[in-house]
C-alpha angles and dihedrals in degrees: 000000000000112000122187135184128195140162100227095194090223118350094224092054091043092053091052093049099049113287090133092059091053092049091052094052100035093051098198120185091207128019128187117205131198132193091021089160092196138084121260094258088063099036098052098053091046090059091056134228125329099040130118106209133192124179145184106205126195120252089227108081113242095013136109121316129157133220142181122214120191135177087224127047119280119228136194092023115191126179144173118340091008089064105028104022129231095333089089095042098090112095091222092059111097098186109112138190134184130168137182142162125254124189124239134175087262094051135266122348118201110216126194128191113197138177122195112189118236098243128196120257114252096012135102089259088069090052088054091049093051090047090054091046090052091051092045092051091053092047092049090056090052091049092051089053093049104040136042094202115042134144127191112199143165146080106330093172090220127109104211104204141003088271089062099061129047097212098037095149091058093049104049090116097036127107108259094040103047116132090237091056095044090051090068091061089047089055092049091053091046088052090058103264113140122222092218096192095052093040093056095039096045128215107323138110110288149301086204126207104197134046129176115255088223127085122347098315094122096044091047092043089236092157146140129235100222101139116085147175109210108188135186112255093254092053095040089056088062094054109114106169141014134189141168111225095218111182117250096241142004093256093052094058116121093183136013088245129062123227117259108217126191128180117212124190103226 
């Protein structure tokens, strides 16, 4: 089972810029999308035929939103307040969460697509981010208790370690690399979740998954690794390959992120 995750930075824009070509060559069985910025009746047709799609949009038009697309039907779909409680109930809150079950030859796999907004250090938006991280942490514990095979993936907007951000020294006080944010990922690992990408790549700088559209960040590979697949130990043990589908050149980018693709033998 090939499972991919990507922040599309607006599914309509991504479709116009080349998302369909990537889908055709990457051949994922399941793909989690973040920042779709469109309702389901627009998102699903843009992905093409043969996909079963579920989505949690954002109440604010043109903002956030997460989706899961699967080649087989998704069951037991839960999103937003039903999964995380009232923390996601405020219309101004752009953090989003949706989960569903897909079948595999080894049994059910619980799949989660999540978006944590970036936040701004020292502002109420960071309080919102921490509240969502607290709720997500609690939900992740419940998922581990309920499912053998589960993977939580998406744009977390946190670089975990110095290996996950090119200019880490210059971002020690920046949102996305604050000690308080990184501590959440520490707790997830301590609780038994496996960062599949880092585990298969080993301890080294990158590979990054996001680069600013401004300046020479992409050409200089001055990126951040802020997109993750955190899997339960049983599922992580079945991961055989990982890659970041970084576009070949700046002008061929269809999003400011690159898809994170993991193959699991199920």
